[in-house]
ZADO-1210 file (C-alpha; in nm, 4 decimals, padded with zeros to 6 digits):
<atoms>
<atom x="01.9002" y="01.6966" z="-00.5843" code="MET" pos="1"/>
<atom x="01.8284" y="01.3432" z="-00.5513" code="ARG" pos="2"/>
<atom x="02.0785" y="01.0919" z="-00.7251" code="LEU" pos="3"/>
<atom x="01.8377" y="00.8127" z="-00.6989" code="PHE" pos="4"/>
<atom x="01.4596" y="00.7718" z="-00.7260" code="LYS" pos="5"/>
<atom x="01.2573" y="00.6786" z="-00.4276" code="VAL" pos="6"/>
<atom x="01.0327" y="00.3766" z="-00.4359" code="ASN" pos="7"/>
<atom x="00.7450" y="00.4958" z="-00.2577" code="TYR" pos="8"/>
<atom x="00.5802" y="00.1803" z="-00.2324" code="GLN" pos="9"/>
<atom x="00.8787" y="00.0050" z="-00.0836" code="LYS" pos="10"/>
<atom x="00.9452" y="00.2504" z="00.1829" code="GLU" pos="11"/>
<atom x="00.8101" y="00.2314" z="00.5546" code="SER" pos="12"/>
<atom x="00.5341" y="00.4376" z="00.6678" code="ASP" pos="13"/>
<atom x="00.7773" y="00.5808" z="00.9159" code="GLU" pos="14"/>
<atom x="01.0137" y="00.6637" z="00.6075" code="GLN" pos="15"/>
<atom x="00.7468" y="00.8411" z="00.3928" code="LEU" pos="16"/>
<atom x="00.6418" y="01.0332" z="00.7130" code="MET" pos="17"/>
<atom x="01.0004" y="01.2008" z="00.7100" code="LYS" pos="18"/>
<atom x="00.9567" y="01.2555" z="00.3225" code="LEU" pos="19"/>
<atom x="00.5953" y="01.4383" z="00.4116" code="VAL" pos="20"/>
<atom x="00.7877" y="01.6559" z="00.6614" code="GLY" pos="21"/>
<atom x="01.0201" y="01.7535" z="00.4034" code="LYS" pos="22"/>
<atom x="00.7211" y="01.8449" z="00.1466" code="GLY" pos="23"/>
<atom x="00.7128" y="01.5297" z="-00.0723" code="ASP" pos="24"/>
<atom x="00.3713" y="01.5009" z="-00.2085" code="GLN" pos="25"/>
<atom x="00.4143" y="01.1575" z="-00.3419" code="MET" pos="26"/>
<atom x="00.5024" y="01.0208" z="-00.0003" code="ALA" pos="27"/>
<atom x="00.1799" y="01.1898" z="00.1294" code="PHE" pos="28"/>
<atom x="00.0039" y="00.9963" z="-00.1654" code="ASP" pos="29"/>
<atom x="00.1237" y="00.6756" z="-00.0515" code="GLU" pos="30"/>
<atom x="00.0153" y="00.7272" z="00.2886" code="ILE" pos="31"/>
<atom x="-00.3156" y="00.8128" z="00.1902" code="TYR" pos="32"/>
<atom x="-00.3373" y="00.5249" z="-00.0381" code="SER" pos="33"/>
<atom x="-00.2290" y="00.2836" z="00.2510" code="ARG" pos="34"/>
<atom x="-00.4558" y="00.4135" z="00.5107" code="TYR" pos="35"/>
<atom x="-00.7433" y="00.6238" z="00.3823" code="ALA" pos="36"/>
<atom x="-00.9930" y="00.3369" z="00.3127" code="ALA" pos="37"/>
<atom x="-00.8898" y="00.1409" z="00.6382" code="LYS" pos="38"/>
<atom x="-00.9631" y="00.4585" z="00.8174" code="LEU" pos="39"/>
<atom x="-01.2846" y="00.5252" z="00.6504" code="ALA" pos="40"/>
<atom x="-01.4123" y="00.1892" z="00.7499" code="TYR" pos="41"/>
<atom x="-01.2641" y="00.2546" z="01.0919" code="PHE" pos="42"/>
<atom x="-01.4735" y="00.5826" z="01.1494" code="PHE" pos="43"/>
<atom x="-01.7790" y="00.4443" z="00.9669" code="ALA" pos="44"/>
<atom x="-01.7888" y="00.1664" z="01.2365" code="ARG" pos="45"/>
<atom x="-01.7054" y="00.3851" z="01.5407" code="LYS" pos="46"/>
<atom x="-01.9516" y="00.6492" z="01.4224" code="LEU" pos="47"/>
<atom x="-02.2559" y="00.4656" z="01.3921" code="LYS" pos="48"/>
<atom x="-02.2331" y="00.4438" z="01.0326" code="HIS" pos="49"/>
<atom x="-02.2463" y="00.8119" z="00.9556" code="ASP" pos="50"/>
<atom x="-02.0549" y="00.8052" z="00.6310" code="LYS" pos="51"/>
<atom x="-02.0637" y="01.1933" z="00.5893" code="GLU" pos="52"/>
<atom x="-01.9240" y="01.2467" z="00.9276" code="LYS" pos="53"/>
<atom x="-01.6627" y="00.9725" z="00.8670" code="GLY" pos="54"/>
<atom x="-01.5453" y="01.1302" z="00.5702" code="GLU" pos="55"/>
<atom x="-01.5208" y="01.4648" z="00.7229" code="ASP" pos="56"/>
<atom x="-01.2635" y="01.2827" z="00.9667" code="PHE" pos="57"/>
<atom x="-01.0814" y="01.1391" z="00.7061" code="ILE" pos="58"/>
<atom x="-01.0428" y="01.4848" z="00.5166" code="HIS" pos="59"/>
<atom x="-00.9532" y="01.6518" z="00.8767" code="ASP" pos="60"/>
<atom x="-00.6966" y="01.3600" z="00.9712" code="LEU" pos="61"/>
<atom x="-00.5143" y="01.3854" z="00.6511" code="PHE" pos="62"/>
<atom x="-00.5091" y="01.7704" z="00.6405" code="ALA" pos="63"/>
<atom x="-00.3433" y="01.7616" z="00.9821" code="LYS" pos="64"/>
<atom x="-00.0700" y="01.5274" z="00.8232" code="LEU" pos="65"/>
<atom x="-00.0174" y="01.7754" z="00.5454" code="ILE" pos="66"/>
<atom x="-00.0257" y="02.0792" z="00.7608" code="ASP" pos="67"/>
<atom x="00.1551" y="01.9595" z="01.0543" code="ARG" pos="68"/>
<atom x="00.3627" y="01.6234" z="00.9652" code="PRO" pos="69"/>
<atom x="00.5406" y="01.7035" z="01.2851" code="GLU" pos="70"/>
<atom x="00.2562" y="01.5870" z="01.4945" code="LEU" pos="71"/>
<atom x="00.3680" y="01.2216" z="01.4175" code="PHE" pos="72"/>
<atom x="00.5186" y="01.0780" z="01.7287" code="ASP" pos="73"/>
<atom x="00.8401" y="00.8967" z="01.5885" code="THR" pos="74"/>
<atom x="00.8729" y="00.6897" z="01.8866" code="SER" pos="75"/>
<atom x="00.5741" y="00.4661" z="01.7888" code="ARG" pos="76"/>
<atom x="00.4961" y="00.2879" z="01.4665" code="THR" pos="77"/>
<atom x="00.2909" y="00.5239" z="01.2238" code="PHE" pos="78"/>
<atom x="00.0059" y="00.2568" z="01.2249" code="LYS" pos="79"/>
<atom x="-00.0659" y="00.2488" z="01.5674" code="THR" pos="80"/>
<atom x="00.0050" y="00.6297" z="01.5972" code="TRP" pos="81"/>
<atom x="-00.2626" y="00.7177" z="01.2999" code="ILE" pos="82"/>
<atom x="-00.4966" y="00.4760" z="01.4728" code="TYR" pos="83"/>
<atom x="-00.4513" y="00.6336" z="01.8090" code="SER" pos="84"/>
<atom x="-00.5446" y="00.9787" z="01.6659" code="VAL" pos="85"/>
<atom x="-00.8221" y="00.8562" z="01.4692" code="ALA" pos="86"/>
<atom x="-00.9649" y="00.6570" z="01.7953" code="ASN" pos="87"/>
<atom x="-00.9276" y="01.0158" z="01.9829" code="ASN" pos="88"/>
<atom x="-01.1266" y="01.2006" z="01.7236" code="MET" pos="89"/>
<atom x="-01.4028" y="00.9565" z="01.7846" code="CYS" pos="90"/>
<atom x="-01.3812" y="00.9786" z="02.1445" code="ILE" pos="91"/>
<atom x="-01.3818" y="01.3622" z="02.1367" code="ASN" pos="92"/>
<atom x="-01.6924" y="01.3115" z="01.9069" code="GLU" pos="93"/>
<atom x="-01.8592" y="01.1133" z="02.1582" code="TYR" pos="94"/>
<atom x="-01.8207" y="01.3725" z="02.4300" code="LYS" pos="95"/>
<atom x="-01.9538" y="01.6361" z="02.1885" code="LYS" pos="96"/>
<atom x="-02.2347" y="01.4318" z="02.1300" code="MET" pos="97"/>
<atom x="-02.2822" y="01.3135" z="02.4933" code="ALA" pos="98"/>
<atom x="-02.3935" y="00.9762" z="02.3693" code="VAL" pos="99"/>
<atom x="-02.0675" y="00.7694" z="02.4390" code="ARG" pos="100"/>
<atom x="-02.2471" y="00.5122" z="02.6373" code="SER" pos="101"/>
<atom x="-02.4526" y="00.4288" z="02.3368" code="ASN" pos="102"/>
<atom x="-02.2177" y="00.3897" z="02.0487" code="THR" pos="103"/>
<atom x="-02.2352" y="00.0918" z="01.8217" code="SER" pos="104"/>
<atom x="-01.9449" y="-00.0906" z="01.6563" code="ASN" pos="105"/>
<atom x="-02.0471" y="-00.3363" z="01.3640" code="GLY" pos="106"/>
<atom x="-01.9834" y="-00.4310" z="00.9970" code="LEU" pos="107"/>
<atom x="-02.0842" y="-00.1459" z="00.7501" code="SER" pos="108"/>
<atom x="-02.3639" y="-00.2577" z="00.5248" code="SER" pos="109"/>
<atom x="-02.2187" y="-00.0818" z="00.2200" code="ASP" pos="110"/>
<atom x="-01.9157" y="-00.3450" z="00.2214" code="ILE" pos="111"/>
<atom x="-02.0220" y="-00.6442" z="00.0188" code="PRO" pos="112"/>
<atom x="-01.9606" y="-00.9891" z="00.2152" code="VAL" pos="113"/>
<atom x="-02.0137" y="-01.1908" z="-00.1188" code="ALA" pos="114"/>
<atom x="-01.7891" y="-01.2515" z="-00.4246" code="SER" pos="115"/>
<atom x="-01.9661" y="-01.2862" z="-00.7606" code="ARG" pos="116"/>
<atom x="-01.8813" y="-01.6334" z="-00.7764" code="GLU" pos="117"/>
<atom x="-02.0510" y="-01.7037" z="-00.4333" code="GLN" pos="118"/>
<atom x="-02.3888" y="-01.9088" z="-00.4582" code="SER" pos="119"/>
<atom x="-02.7146" y="-01.7400" z="-00.3714" code="ILE" pos="120"/>
<atom x="-02.7255" y="-01.9744" z="-00.0474" code="VAL" pos="121"/>
<atom x="-02.3988" y="-01.8622" z="00.0425" code="ASP" pos="122"/>
<atom x="-02.4466" y="-01.5085" z="-00.0308" code="THR" pos="123"/>
<atom x="-02.7792" y="-01.5193" z="00.2237" code="VAL" pos="124"/>
<atom x="-02.5756" y="-01.6865" z="00.4792" code="ALA" pos="125"/>
<atom x="-02.2882" y="-01.4401" z="00.4644" code="ASP" pos="126"/>
<atom x="-02.5601" y="-01.1510" z="00.5030" code="LYS" pos="127"/>
<atom x="-02.7445" y="-01.3311" z="00.7764" code="ASP" pos="128"/>
<atom x="-02.3881" y="-01.3639" z="00.9551" code="PHE" pos="129"/>
<atom x="-02.3120" y="-01.0026" z="00.8968" code="SER" pos="130"/>
<atom x="-02.6430" y="-00.8954" z="01.0519" code="SER" pos="131"/>
<atom x="-02.6154" y="-01.1110" z="01.3529" code="ALA" pos="132"/>
<atom x="-02.2575" y="-01.0340" z="01.4092" code="LEU" pos="133"/>
<atom x="-02.3595" y="-00.6549" z="01.4155" code="GLU" pos="134"/>
<atom x="-02.6142" y="-00.7092" z="01.6174" code="GLU" pos="135"/>
<atom x="-02.4074" y="-00.9003" z="01.8703" code="GLN" pos="136"/>
<atom x="-02.1493" y="-00.6249" z="01.8656" code="LEU" pos="137"/>
<atom x="-02.4098" y="-00.3658" z="01.9310" code="SER" pos="138"/>
<atom x="-02.5144" y="-00.5092" z="02.2576" code="VAL" pos="139"/>
<atom x="-02.1389" y="-00.5742" z="02.3740" code="LEU" pos="140"/>
<atom x="-02.0123" y="-00.2981" z="02.6010" code="GLU" pos="141"/>
<atom x="-01.7882" y="-00.0495" z="02.3942" code="GLU" pos="142"/>
<atom x="-01.4701" y="-00.1539" z="02.5464" code="LYS" pos="143"/>
<atom x="-01.5461" y="-00.5234" z="02.4404" code="HIS" pos="144"/>
<atom x="-01.6619" y="-00.4392" z="02.1079" code="SER" pos="145"/>
<atom x="-01.3734" y="-00.1745" z="02.0212" code="ALA" pos="146"/>
<atom x="-01.1081" y="-00.4577" z="02.0804" code="VAL" pos="147"/>
<atom x="-01.3000" y="-00.7287" z="01.8795" code="PHE" pos="148"/>
<atom x="-01.3285" y="-00.4878" z="01.5931" code="CYS" pos="149"/>
<atom x="-00.9629" y="-00.3508" z="01.6027" code="MET" pos="150"/>
<atom x="-00.8306" y="-00.7153" z="01.6345" code="ARG" pos="151"/>
<atom x="-01.0700" y="-00.9020" z="01.3974" code="HIS" pos="152"/>
<atom x="-01.1972" y="-00.6332" z="01.1604" code="ILE" pos="153"/>
<atom x="-00.9199" y="-00.3852" z="01.1203" code="ASP" pos="154"/>
<atom x="-00.6587" y="-00.6546" z="01.1519" code="GLY" pos="155"/>
<atom x="-00.4405" y="-00.4880" z="01.4146" code="LEU" pos="156"/>
<atom x="-00.2146" y="-00.6833" z="01.6412" code="SER" pos="157"/>
<atom x="-00.2769" y="-00.7329" z="02.0322" code="VAL" pos="158"/>
<atom x="00.0256" y="-00.4934" z="02.0869" code="LYS" pos="159"/>
<atom x="-00.1135" y="-00.2378" z="01.8516" code="GLU" pos="160"/>
<atom x="-00.4466" y="-00.2203" z="01.9822" code="VAL" pos="161"/>
<atom x="-00.3071" y="-00.1833" z="02.3417" code="ALA" pos="162"/>
<atom x="-00.1234" y="00.1023" z="02.2062" code="GLU" pos="163"/>
<atom x="-00.4012" y="00.2578" z="02.0206" code="ILE" pos="164"/>
<atom x="-00.6440" y="00.2092" z="02.3477" code="LEU" pos="165"/>
<atom x="-00.3509" y="00.3015" z="02.5984" code="GLU" pos="166"/>
<atom x="-00.4155" y="-00.0092" z="02.7851" code="ILE" pos="167"/>
<atom x="-00.2199" y="-00.2977" z="02.8646" code="ASN" pos="168"/>
<atom x="-00.1695" y="-00.6160" z="02.6391" code="GLU" pos="169"/>
<atom x="-00.3242" y="-00.8388" z="02.9201" code="GLY" pos="170"/>
<atom x="-00.6640" y="-00.6184" z="02.9262" code="THR" pos="171"/>
<atom x="-00.6835" y="-00.6298" z="02.5655" code="VAL" pos="172"/>
<atom x="-00.6372" y="-01.0215" z="02.5914" code="LYS" pos="173"/>
<atom x="-00.8982" y="-01.0313" z="02.8598" code="SER" pos="174"/>
<atom x="-01.1651" y="-00.8029" z="02.6576" code="ARG" pos="175"/>
<atom x="-01.0757" y="-01.0063" z="02.3448" code="LEU" pos="176"/>
<atom x="-01.1706" y="-01.3318" z="02.5222" code="PHE" pos="177"/>
<atom x="-01.4996" y="-01.2035" z="02.6787" code="TYR" pos="178"/>
<atom x="-01.6200" y="-01.0504" z="02.3519" code="ALA" pos="179"/>
<atom x="-01.5296" y="-01.3459" z="02.1571" code="THR" pos="180"/>
<atom x="-01.6978" y="-01.5990" z="02.3956" code="LYS" pos="181"/>
<atom x="-02.0144" y="-01.3810" z="02.4250" code="LYS" pos="182"/>
<atom x="-02.0108" y="-01.3582" z="02.0399" code="ILE" pos="183"/>
<atom x="-01.9533" y="-01.7336" z="01.9569" code="ALA" pos="184"/>
<atom x="-02.2105" y="-01.8271" z="02.1886" code="GLY" pos="185"/>
<atom x="-02.4583" y="-01.5980" z="02.0532" code="ALA" pos="186"/>
<atom x="-02.3853" y="-01.7023" z="01.7068" code="LEU" pos="187"/>
<atom x="-02.3581" y="-02.0893" z="01.7410" code="GLN" pos="188"/>
<atom x="-02.5952" y="-02.1565" z="01.4532" code="GLU" pos="189"/>
<atom x="-02.3492" y="-02.0114" z="01.2131" code="PHE" pos="190"/>
<atom x="-02.0728" y="-02.2823" z="01.3361" code="ASN" pos="191"/>
<atom x="-02.0410" y="-02.5512" z="01.0668" code="PRO" pos="192"/>
<atom x="-01.9421" y="-02.7957" z="01.3111" code="LYS" pos="193"/>
<atom x="-02.2432" y="-02.7763" z="01.5215" code="LEU" pos="194"/>
<atom x="-02.4887" y="-02.7788" z="01.2093" code="THR" pos="195"/>
<atom x="-02.3515" y="-03.0883" z="01.0346" code="ASP" pos="196"/>
</atoms>
């Protein structure tokens, strides 16, 4: 019997996973609320905006967490571990479809880029930028677009990206530099310093 009430929102991901391992449904619900939307976006981007397949992957991933929480590698942070699992699911899917070299990463058109407070000019400019960025990401090699998206869209650190992709941090930085340089060069028209 517990003598104190667990504040799930204040628990670390790793502590929540320990509770999930003990069958704590509320701990699982908290993990799900923290990661489901982010991973849905990750899958949508990696799976060429196939929302249905992305939803299937989310379901499969969290079903595995419920059924076998012991799969979580406690030597890693939960965040990097779950993204590694998600990334490996996508890699396996690429292999199945035999289209790995033609994968595309970009921004989902279902995610609004403008708030209601923006002017129509700003809204159009944001949509133009998103389309141009998506196009540039699609022409980059997968290894470059993957690190760019994980770092700048998913908000992962260089160290986390390296751990997820199982490469060293220097390689992540090199790929990130290359991708950023290519994208910045192609999207110069959106640089306010150059348009003033």
